[in-house]
Structure formats: structure tokens, C-alpha cells
N, C-alpha and C positions, 0 to 999 in steps of 0.2 A: 582712642585702646576703646577695644570690645569688651563691654563688661556682662558680665553671665546672661545679664535680663533681654542685654543686644542679641545673644547667642539664642536663648527662649525663643523670641520674638523671630529672629527668621525660622524659624523650625517649622513655627505653628502657622505663620501668614501660608506660603504655600498650600495647607491643608484647608485653611479655608480659602483661600482666592479659586481653588477647586468648588467649591459651593456656590462661584458669586450664578451661574447660570441655573442652582436651583431653586435659591432663591428668587430668581426672575421668576422663576418656571409660577413659584407659590404665587405670589405679590401675585401674576395673572391669572391663577386661577381662584384668588379669592377677589378681583375685581369681573368674572365673572359673575361668582355666586352673588355680587354685591345687583352686577341687571337682570339676573335673575327673579331675585327680589323685591325689582320695580316693574319685572312685564310680571309677574306676581300680582301687584298691587293691583295695575288695570288691571288683570284679569278679573281682580275683588270688587274694584270697581266697579268694571261696568255690568259684571255679573255672567261673567263666560266663564266660569271656571266645571259646569254642568255639564253649557254642551259635548263632550264628548265622554262620550257614557257605557267604553271598556279602556279595563287597558292591558296593551299591546306595545312591549316597551320595543320591538323590533319593527314586525310589519308597520306596526302604528307611524315610524318613521316620516313615512309615505303622508301623505293627502290625498284624498281622494282627488282624481285625478279625471273622471267621468260624470256625465249630470247625473248619471244612475248607482253611483259610488256618491256624491254628494247625499239624494233624495235618502240614501239605506241610510247616511249618519242624520240626518234631520227624524226617521220616522222613529228611530232612534232614540232623539231629544225627545219627541211627543210623547214619548210612556211616560218620563219624568213628572214629577209632583212639579218641577217649578214653568214649566212651558204648559201643561191642563189650571194652573191658577193664575200666574202670574203673567206667560206668553201668550195666549192660545191665539192673537192676530198675528204672533210672526209669519215674515216672507221666507222665504230661501234667503235673498239679501239682507234680512237681518239675522238668519241665522249665520250664516257665511262669517258675518262682522263679528257675533261674537267666538265663531269659530276660531277664526286666525289667532284671538290673543292664548289660547289655552291651548290650542296648538303651538305657536311658539313658544310657550313654557317649558311644555313637554320637550320640545325638539332644543331645547337648550341646557334642559338637564341634562340629554342622551350628552349631545358634546361637552358636557363638562363633566359630563367620565370616559369621553376620550382623549380630552386634553390634559386628563388624570394621568390617566393610566396608561397614554403612551408616551411621555416624557420618562416617568417614571421608570418601566424597563428600561430605556434607553439611558438613565441616570446608572443604571443596576449594573447594566454592561457595561459602561464605559469604569463602575467600582467608584462613578465619582460618592455615590451615598454611603456612607461608612456604616454597618453593621445597625450602632443603635441610635440613626435613624429612620433606616428602614420598613424600621417595623412599625415605628409611631405614624410612619407616612403612609404603610399599609393601611393602617387602623384608618388614617381618614379617609380613604378611599372606602375605605367595608361606611364607614358616619355615612358619604355623597347616593352612595346604593339607598341604606337608608329613610333616606331621606325620600326618595322619589316612591320607597312604600308607605313611607308617612302619609304623603301627599298619595297615590292613590285609595289611601283609608278614608282619609280626609273628604274625596271628592266621594267615594262610596256612601257618607252618610246624607250625599242631599238625592239619594237617586231613587232613594224607595218614598219616606212619609214625609222629609222636611224638603222646603222650597227652595233653601239653601245650605250649606256644608255646615255640620258642627261647631260652633264657636271654640268647643274643647279640644277638637280637632284640628284646627285653623290655629289655633294658640298653640298647641305641638311639634306642629309641622313649620312654624315661624319661629319660635325656640328652639327646636333644632338645627334651622338650617343660620341664626347667632351664633350659636354653638359650632356651626361649621366652618364659620367665617373669620372670626377671631381666632379659633383654631390657624386656620391658614395666613392670618396676621404673623401671632405669635410664635409661630413657630421660625419663618423666615428672618423675624426680626434679633430675636436670640441668636441665630445661625451673626450676625454681622460679625468682618472680623474684629478682635481689642474691646481693648473696657471702654466703656460708657465712662460718662465723666461724669465729675457732679457726687457728695455728698449722702450717700441714702441709708436712714436709717431704718429699723421696724415702723415707726410712727410711720415713711412715708407707705411702704409695703402695705401696710394693712388701709391706707388710703384708697388708697389703687384698690385693694381687693372689693374693699365694703364697695365701691364706687361701680363696679365693673357688674360686682352682685344689683346694685340697686338700677343701671342699665337694663340687667336681662328682665329685670324682672316687670318692667315699664314696657319692655317689647312683648313684653307676654298680656300683661291688660293690655296691649295698645293691638290685640289682638283680640280679646273680648272685646273692646269696643268696634272692631272692625267687622268682625262675627255677628254680632245684634246691630249693627249699621246705632252705632249709639251716638254716636257723632253729628247724623240729622236731624236730633234735636236738642234741646237745651242749648239753642247756641245764643249763651250772652255770657261774657262777663264781666268781671271777675266775681258778680252773680249765679247761680245756675238756679233757673225755678224763681227768683228773685230773689233771692238768700245764699248765705254765704255756705248756711249746710240746709241743703233743701228737704222735703218734705217725701218722705216715702221711700228712702233709704233701707227699708226695713220689713216692707210688705208681704215678701215670701217667707214663708215659713219652710222647714227650716231656716233661721237666719243664713246660714250659708251658701246656701240656691244665691242669695243676693246680688253677692260678690259675683258674679261667673252668670248669670242670667236675669237680671233686673237692669232694665238698659240705664235707668237713671244712676245706682250705685255704682253701674261697671266704668259708667264715662263721671265720678267723683270719683270713682279710686284711679282713676289715671291722673285725672289732674292732683289728687296730694299726691301720688309719687312723683310726678313734677317736682311739685312744691319744697316734698324732701330735699332730690336731686338738688335743685339750687340753694337752697340754705345751707345740703352739706358741704358742697365745693366753696361758699364762700367764705366757708368758717373754713374747708383745707387750706386757701387763699391765703387768708387772714392769716394762720396759724404756721403756716411755711414762709410766710414774706416776716417771720416771726423768727424764725429758727433758719435761719440761712441764706432765704431769697431762692430763686428759679437760677440760681445758672448750672450748667450741663446739663445732666439729665430730667433736674426737677423743673428745667424749659417748659416739659411738658403743659405745667398741671394752666396757666395762662392759655396757653391755645384748647387745652381740652372746656377751659371755663367759656372760653366765644361762643366755643360751637353749643356749648347747653344753652347760652342767653341767644343763639342765632334759634336753636332746636325750638325754647319756650316760647319767641317767641310767632317761630310756622305751624306750630302745634295750635298758638291763640290765632292764629289768620285766617288755619283750617277748619276751625271750629265754627269763626265773626260768618264766615264767606259757604256755612255748610256743606263745608269737604267738598271742591272744585279736585279734578282727580288729578290736576299736577302739583295744585299744594299737599294734597294727600300725597301721593308717589312723592314730594321732596322730603313730606318730614319721616316718614319711614326710611327712603333710604338716608336719611340724617342719623337717622339711631345708629343706623348699623355700620354708620363711620364714628358716631362718640366711640361705639363700642371696641371700634380697630382701633380707634387714638389710644382710646385706657389701656386696650391689653398692649401696646406697643410700646405705653411708659411703664409697666408691669415689667417689657424685656428686658426695655433699654435699662430701669433696675439687676436687674438680675444680672446683666452683662457690667453693670456697673460694682458689684460687689464679686467677678471671678477673681 
């Protein structure tokens, strides 16, 4: 005998099934953003980000194809402080090596626009995307374009006076990428058909929200560490410069500058936020174990905890080995994946409350 609930479910499933290609597409775009973050990390660590000194969204798609074109790019690079101060002995082969990473980073950004826009328009024509979803998705496209503008704004900070990009602009660029990534995970996860199993309380929701905010703050703090090359110094753990709380945290005036411009303080803050996240999640795990366990949607918590432990270990290893590229890029990518897991947890809690 068919119940009212079964009848309602039979009406909603076809519409939900029509969104399956949309979900797959958005997850694929999220994966592409993560790949771009990885390439961006390599670009930063190899000091390649200033190798292309102009922003040409369309014509810049084509790399130099002749010796004359390569020489023109190299001559433009020779005009900026990074070359004149740090790379005065650079050869053309050395320039081509750093040019590759910045070119690849920008190329992925352009491809991301195509990967997003073309399927979006196709799904609109097919009427696969409901009106209530079309505008939020269009907003994601705008956010992606704004990320490109932020990227050039960041690069431009290193073309006249600095030998590298501003750590403030780097933090803005990376944080915007993190917001775009979590949105690209949250939207398709929230579109999964049916209700998510498990009991959800307001405490569970706030636990996830606070954790996500902490992770985003830590990603921004990590950008300041990268922007100041703060990880290259004080390569010991758990002590820092021989102490739990090192001297010199407030040597700049006014004090707030230390939080963003003092390499010692910036690294110390990054460590402290990591400790807060570990302790906060340990408390959340303990509390949930006493208040219903980890059935259903709350099964995300142990998985997130495992990623946090791995991320902490990777961060310590990155520090102890003086920021090798492989470990540093892995540390950055894992931070984004951790944010993705947390926002998936939040999306499933929303689905559990349907």
C-alpha cells in the first residue's frame, strides 16, 4: 500500500535525479580549484609569481612562441625589483622555468572559467537548473572572476617596490579561493537527494560553523606565513626560538603590525591557531561521544578529526624540514580538503533537518 510519504518521495526523486550531472560538474570544478591552489603554492614557493609582469586575460593565453617573444618577456621581468635585487644573474633558461609555473597557474584560471560557464549555460538551456539555484551559481561564476582580479592585484604589488607580493594581498587571494572552494563543495552536497540520516542539534550545527571559521582563519594565517617566508625560520617544535612563548612578539609598533608583518609573531599565531583547532575538535569529539555518538551525519566528525591530526603532523614536518615544496604544498592542499570536509558536514546536517 502506498503511503503519502512514498507518494511525495516519488514526486521529488526525479527532480533530484536531474541534478546529478549538476552535482558532478560542481564537484569537478571544486577539484579544479584545488588543483589551481596546488599550482599556486608551487608558484609561490618557487618565486615564480612575478615572472609575468602584465595582465592580458585573452592574449595572455598564448605563451611566447619565438625567441623574440621570450626576450621581450624576460626584458619586462628585468625591470622589476625581484630581478634587480634577487635574480640579477638569472639566465633565459632560469626565467623560462619560473615563467612556466605562473603561466600554468593563470592558464588553469582561464580554463576554470570555461569549465564553469559552458556546462552552466548548457544546464540552463536544458532547464536542469531551477531558478532558485541559477542565481547562486551565477554568483559563484562572478566570485571566480573576482578571484582572477584579486590575483592580478596581488601580483601588481610586487612589480614596483617589493621583491615579492604583499602578504596582505596574498592572504586576500588565498582566502577568496578558500571561500570559492567551500561554496563549490557545499552547493552540490546540499543538493543530494533525500534526507541525511542521524540526529542533529543546534550544538552540532554551531560546532561545525565554528570549526569552519577557525579553518578559514588558519588558511588566511598560513598565507601570511607564506607571504613573509616565516616558515623558513624558527624550524623547531614544540619550542620556538628555544621557548614556548618566544621573545620579540611585540617589537613592532603599533602592536597590530606584529600580527601581519613580524615573521616571528606570524608563525607563532599560526601555531597557536593550530593548537586551538586540535583542542576544539578533541572537545567536540568527546562531547558528541557522550551525546548520541557518531551515527549518521555525525560520522563526519571522526573523519574530520583524522584529517586534523594529519594536517598538524604535516605542518610540523613542513616546519622541521624548512618548508620543502612537496610538504608545503601538501599542507596547503590538505587545509582546503579539511575545509571541504567540514562544509560537507554542515551540508549534510542541513539535509538531515529537511
